[in-house]
C-alpha positions in Angstrom: 0.0 0.0 0.0 1.5 3.3 -1.1 0.0 6.2 0.8 2.5 8.7 -0.6 2.7 10.9 2.4 -0.8 10.2 3.9 -0.9 9.0 7.5 -3.8 6.6 8.1 -5.1 5.2 11.5 -8.0 2.9 12.1 -9.7 3.7 15.4 -11.8 0.5 15.4 -15.2 -0.3 13.8 -15.7 2.1 10.8 -13.7 5.1 12.2 -10.6 6.3 10.5 -8.3 9.2 11.2 -6.4 10.4 8.1 -3.7 13.1 8.0 -3.2 14.6 4.6 0.3 15.4 3.3 -0.4 19.0 4.1 -1.1 18.2 7.7 -4.9 18.4 7.8 -6.8 15.9 9.9 -9.8 14.1 8.6 -12.0 11.7 10.7 -14.4 9.4 8.9 -17.4 8.3 11.0 -16.5 9.8 14.3 -17.3 7.3 17.0 -14.4 7.2 19.4 -15.4 7.8 23.1 -18.0 5.0 23.3 -16.2 2.8 20.7 -15.0 -0.3 22.6 -12.4 -1.0 19.8 -10.9 2.5 20.0 -7.7 2.6 22.1 -8.0 4.9 25.1 -5.2 7.2 23.8 -7.3 8.0 20.7 -10.6 8.7 22.4 -9.8 12.3 23.3 -9.7 14.0 19.9 -7.0 16.7 19.9 -7.4 18.1 16.4 -9.7 17.6 13.4 -10.3 19.8 10.3 -12.9 17.7 8.5 -15.5 15.2 9.6 -17.0 12.8 7.0 -20.2 11.1 8.2 -21.5 8.2 6.2 -24.9 7.9 7.9 -26.7 8.6 11.2 -26.4 5.4 13.2 -24.8 5.9 16.6 -21.9 3.6 15.9 -20.8 6.1 13.1 -21.8 9.5 14.4 -21.8 8.9 18.1 -19.3 11.6 18.8 -20.0 13.9 15.8 -21.9 16.5 17.8 -19.3 16.8 20.6 -16.4 16.9 18.3 -18.0 19.4 16.0 -18.9 21.7 18.9 -15.4 21.4 20.4 -13.2 21.7 17.3 -15.5 23.4 14.7 -14.4 21.3 11.8 -16.0 21.2 8.3 -18.7 18.5 8.6 -19.7 16.6 5.5 -22.8 14.4 5.2 -25.9 13.9 3.3 -28.3 16.9 3.5 -30.7 15.6 6.2 -27.9 14.5 8.5 -26.1 17.8 8.2 -29.3 19.6 9.0 -29.7 17.6 12.2 -26.0 18.2 13.1 -26.5 21.9 12.6 -29.4 21.9 15.0 -27.1 20.2 17.5 -24.6 23.0 17.2 -22.3 22.2 14.3 -21.3 25.5 12.8 -19.6 24.5 9.6 -21.8 21.9 7.9 -21.1 21.2 4.2 -24.1 19.1 3.0 -24.1 17.2 -0.2 -25.8 14.3 -1.9 -25.0 11.2 -3.9 -23.1 11.8 -7.1 -21.8 15.2 -5.9 -18.2 16.2 -5.5 -16.9 19.0 -3.4 -13.5 20.3 -2.2 -13.2 20.4 1.6 -9.8 21.7 2.8 -7.2 20.0 0.7 -9.3 16.9 -0.3 -11.9 16.3 -2.9 -14.9 14.3 -1.6 -17.4 12.5 -3.8 -20.5 11.0 -2.2 -21.4 7.6 -3.6 -24.2 5.1 -2.9 -24.3 2.7 0.0 -27.1 0.1 0.5 -28.1 0.4 4.2 -30.6 2.0 6.5 -30.2 5.4 8.2 -32.1 6.6 11.2 -30.8 8.9 13.9 -31.4 8.1 17.5 -32.4 11.5 19.0 -33.4 11.0 22.6 -36.2 8.4 22.6 -37.0 8.9 18.9 -35.5 7.6 15.7 -35.7 10.3 13.1 -35.0 10.3 9.3 -31.4 11.0 8.6 -31.4 10.9 4.8 -29.8 7.9 3.1 -26.6 6.0 3.9 -23.6 6.8 1.7 -20.0 6.1 1.0 -17.2 8.5 0.0 -14.4 8.5 -2.5 -11.7 10.8 -1.1 -9.1 12.1 -3.5 -5.9 13.6 -2.1 -3.6 16.2 -3.6 -1.0 13.5 -4.1 -3.4 11.6 -6.4 -4.2 8.8 -4.0 -7.9 7.9 -3.9 -9.5 6.1 -0.9 -13.1 4.7 -1.0 -14.8 4.4 2.4 -17.9 2.2 1.7 -19.7 3.1 4.9 -22.2 0.4 6.0 -23.4 -1.5 3.0 -24.0 -4.8 1.4 -22.5 -5.4 -2.0 -24.3 -3.8 -5.0 -23.6 -4.0 -8.7 -23.0 -0.3 -9.1 -19.7 -0.7 -7.2 -18.5 -1.3 -10.8 -19.5 2.3 -11.6 -17.4 3.5 -8.6 -14.5 1.6 -10.1 -15.1 3.0 -13.7 -15.6 6.6 -12.6 -13.2 7.0 -9.7 -10.8 4.0 -9.7 -10.0 4.0 -6.0 -6.5 2.8 -5.0 -7.7 1.7 -1.5 -11.1 0.4 -0.5 -12.3 0.3 3.1 -15.0 -2.4 3.2 -17.2 -3.6 6.0 -16.9 -7.4 6.5 -18.5 -8.1 9.9 -21.8 -9.6 8.6 -25.2 -9.3 10.2 -25.5 -5.5 9.8 -23.4 -5.2 6.7 -21.9 -7.6 4.2 -19.7 -10.4 5.4 -16.5 -11.8 3.8 -18.4 -13.5 0.9 -20.1 -10.3 -0.3 -17.0 -8.3 0.4 -15.0 -10.6 -1.8 -17.6 -9.9 -4.6 -17.2 -6.2 -3.9 -13.4 -6.6 -4.3 -14.0 -8.1 -7.8 -16.2 -5.2 -8.8 -14.0 -2.5 -7.4 -10.6 -3.8 -8.5 -8.8 -1.7 -5.9 -5.2 -2.6 -5.3 -5.6 -2.7 -1.5 -8.5 -3.5 0.7 -8.8 -2.5 4.4 -11.5 -4.5 6.2 -13.6 -2.6 8.8 -16.8 -3.0 10.8 -15.8 -6.4 12.2 -15.1 -7.7 15.7 -16.5 -4.8 17.7 -19.3 -6.9 19.0 -19.9 -10.7 19.0 -22.4 -10.5 16.2 -19.8 -9.1 13.8 -18.2 -12.4 13.0 -16.5 -11.8 9.7 -12.7 -11.7 9.7 -9.9 -10.3 7.4 -8.5 -13.8 7.1 -11.8 -15.1 5.8 -11.8 -12.4 3.2 -8.2 -12.9 2.2 -8.9 -16.6 1.5 -11.6 -15.6 -1.0 -9.5 -12.9 -2.8 -5.9 -14.3 -2.7 -4.7 -11.8 -5.4 -5.9 -8.8 -3.5 -3.7 -7.0 -0.8 -5.9 -7.3 2.3 -4.4 -5.2 5.1 -5.6 -6.0 8.7 -5.0 -2.8 10.5 -4.7 -2.6 14.3 -6.7 0.0 16.1 -4.7 3.1 17.0 -1.6 2.1 14.8 -0.8 4.7 12.2 0.3 3.6 8.7 2.3 6.0 6.5 
């Protein structure tokens, strides 16, 4: 995996911290404080310039409100989710929708489809949070990372390959709430990314998929099993 100056850390579940070559910090799906897979040293967010939120479930935006209020980053999400976050105090929301591309800081962000539900737990109510999505993140050095969000496999992943050709694909493999290794292997064939980083596995007993099971199904793909809190560069 050639990150070409990008620093990448998996904080467990679907949460990633990315430092761009220019030193900007991006967090995808900010769930750190209550995330049992996140190392204690990473639960106190010191700096963030951009939050990317794939959907409104608590295991993906559990700390978005607190982080947004404390650090005032640019917050990217689908329109309805951004509207909710703005009501909760986020000052710099940058809403978008599927198929759109925008520049945020020093990255280009394209919102792509994900096949999943999206409801926001707001007190005792579950409210509509728009649709779930994924992101293709393009860095100034040319590297493109696809974070699939929560999803099962869908045929239009081939469109993501054809239009955006991501170098690295972050794919959920846990099963039960997302695709497991079998569907993730099919996604690998559709996407044709050089490197796949499994996510959304092992956090809870229900999430039984493993990187090893995926690797057996796609022996020609570089499957990297990241360790929570360890930074790759």
